[in-house]
N, C-alpha and C positions, 0 to 999 in steps of 0.2 A: 082498473088501470094503475092506480096508485100502488097496488101490491107488486106489480111488475117493476115499477121504478124502485121500490124498496129492495128488490133483489139485484137489480142491474147496478146500482151505485156501489154496493160493497164488492161485487165481483169485479167491476171496473177498477176500483181502487187496488184490489189485490193484483190484478193483471199489470197495472201501471207500476206498482212497487217491484214486482218480479222483473219487468222489462228494464226498469231503471237500474236494478241490481246487475242484470246481465250487461247492460251498456257500461256501467262503471267498471266491472271486471275486465271487459275488453279494453277500456281506456287505460286501466292500470297495466295490463299486459303490454299494450302498445307503447306506453310511456317507459316501462322498464326496458323493453327491447330497443327503444330509441336511445336510451341512455347507455346501453351496452351492459346493463346489469341483468341478472337473471332472477326469476322468482325463486324464493327459497323452497326447497323440496320438503316434503313432509317426513321423509325418512331421517332418522338421527344421523348426523355426520355427513349428510348429503350436501348441505349448504357449505359454501366456501367459508373459511375461518374469518371471522370479523372480531372487532374489539370486545363484543359482548358475549361471545361464545367460548366455551372451553374447548381447546384443541384436543385432538385424540391423544397426543403424547404428553399432555399436561395433567398433572395431578390436581385433585380438588384443592389441596392446600396452596399450590402455586396460583391457581385461578383466584382463590380468595385473597391471597396476598397482592395480586396484581390489581384487583378491583375493590379493595377494602374501603375506598372512599366514595364509590359510586352508589348512590341511593337506589334501591330497588333491584340491583343486580345481586348484591350480597345482603342477606338479612340483617346482620349486625357485624360488619366487617371487623371492627375494633375488637369485639369480644372473641370472634373466631380466630383472629390473628394471635391474640393473647393466649387463647387455649392451645393453638398450635405451638407457640413458643414454650408454654408450660409442659406440654407433652414431650417436646424434643428435649427439654432439660431433664425431665424424669427418665426418659429413655437413656440419656447419657449417664445419669446417676446410677441407674440399674446396671448398665454395662460396666461401669467402674466397680460397683459392688460385686458383680459376678467375677470380674477379673481378680479382685482381691481375695474372693473366697476360693477360687480355683488355683491361685498362685501357691507354690510350695512355701511353707513357713521358713524363715531365715534363722 
């Protein structure tokens, strides 16, 4: 008889955990629908734009510049913003050097 109880208890615990998970998921759905919000979709870009997501028309650089002070959203925002600034300065210097090299000599 004790062998039967040794099997019933773990199975009961697993069933209870699964049922609690299902109940919690249903409560979350009902809470979100009651608040008028929708559950985020799994497809990229399917969720409406929020403050922590990059919008489809926004570049990665703009996203980093917008969130550079938020921990966890951008790995190291200060360093990334500094790198973007340096890249932009180098691109401007390169464009100026190309203009000078293609300009006819005076």
